Structure formats: structure tokens, C-alpha cells
N, C-alpha and C positions, 0 to 999 in steps of 0.2 A: 324460502320455504324448505324446511327439513323434513324428510320422510323417514329418517332413521328411526327404527323401532316401530314404525307404523305398518298397518295392514289395510288393504283395500280390496274389494271385489268389484270388478268392472265387467259388465256384460256387453256384448255386442262389439268386441274389439276388432272385428274384421273390417268394419267400415264405419263411416259417420262419426258421431260424437264419441262413441265408445272407443274407436280407434284413436281419436284425438286425445282423449283422456289418457289412454295407455301410453301414447307418445310423450306426453308431458311427464308422466310418472317415470318413464325410462330416462328422460333428460335429468330428472331429479335423483336418479340413483336406483330406482327399482328396475330390475331387469329380468325377473323370472315370472312366467305366467303359464297358465293352462289354457289351451285352446280346446274348448268343449265342442264336441261333435253334435250331430243332429239329435234332438230330444223331443219327445211328444209332451212338451210343457203346455199348460193350459192356454197360454197366449197363442201358441202354434195351432192348437186344436180349434180355438175360436176363429182364427184367421182362415184355416182350411175349411171350416164349416161354411164361411161366407163364399167360398169358392166351390161349394158343393161336394167337398171331400170329407172323409172321416178318418178315424184312427186306422182302420183296415187299409185305406189308401196310403196313409203315411208308412205303414209297415211294409206294404208292397214296394213303394218307392225306395225305402231304405234298403230293402233286400237287393235292389239293383244298383243303387248309387253310393252306398257306403262300403268301405273296405271290409268291415266285419259282418256286413249283411243284415244288420238290424239297427233299430233306434237305440240310443244310449239312455240310461236312466241317471238321475241325479246321483244315485249311490255309486255309479261307475266312476265318478270323479273324486269321491271322498278321500281315498288314500293319497292321491296325487296332491290335492289341495292341502291336506294335513301335513304332508311332507314339506311342501314349500313354506308353510306357516311355522314349521318347527325349527328348533335350533340345529337339527341335523342338516338343514340346507344352508346354514350360515355361510358356507364357502362356495355355494353354487351361484353362479352369475351367468346372465345371458342365456337362460334355458327356457325353451318352450316345450312343455309337455303336451303333445298333440294327441288328444283323445278322440279317436274315431275318424273325425273329419267327414267331409262331403266332397265327392269327386266329380260332381256334374259340372 
């Protein structure tokens, strides 16, 4: 399988199937990625609601447990992703752009 000239977006690369997919891609020659920090995406909000929590709770937790003190937005990642998808990054290998993170 050749991944030359191909682009993929894989979510959940920290564990489970997402991590497995990322490892396969790395073996096939893809080696740059963005690790996206904690975001209040709809799936997160639905899960937190089942736990009795809401957006205000998420924001309070993020203020304590994230280096920047707040949740990230999808827009926070756009420039990094665009860079890795562009020709400008053609000589960049083995790079993780770590956006925000979660320190708990």
C-alpha cells in the first residue's frame, strides 16, 4: 500500500483503534500529526450530559487541567493542519504538533 501523496485525518490517536491506525500509517511512511487537545465537541457534550455535567463543568475542568486554561476550538487547529497538508511541510518528518493537551 502506498500512501505517497495521500492525506488522512484520524481521530482518537491516543488509544485504541485510532492509535492503531496512526501506527500503521507511520509504518507506511506518514510521520507527521497533530495531537488535538480537549475540545467541547458535540460527542463530548452528549457524554458529559449522561454524567450530569454540562459545558460550564467542562470549562471549569479545562481551567484546571489544561496548560492554556481553556478548552480548544476546532479553529485553534486549522493553521497547524493546513501547514502539514501543504507543500511547505514536504521536508518535515516525525513531527507532532501538540495542541493544548490534557495534563490530568
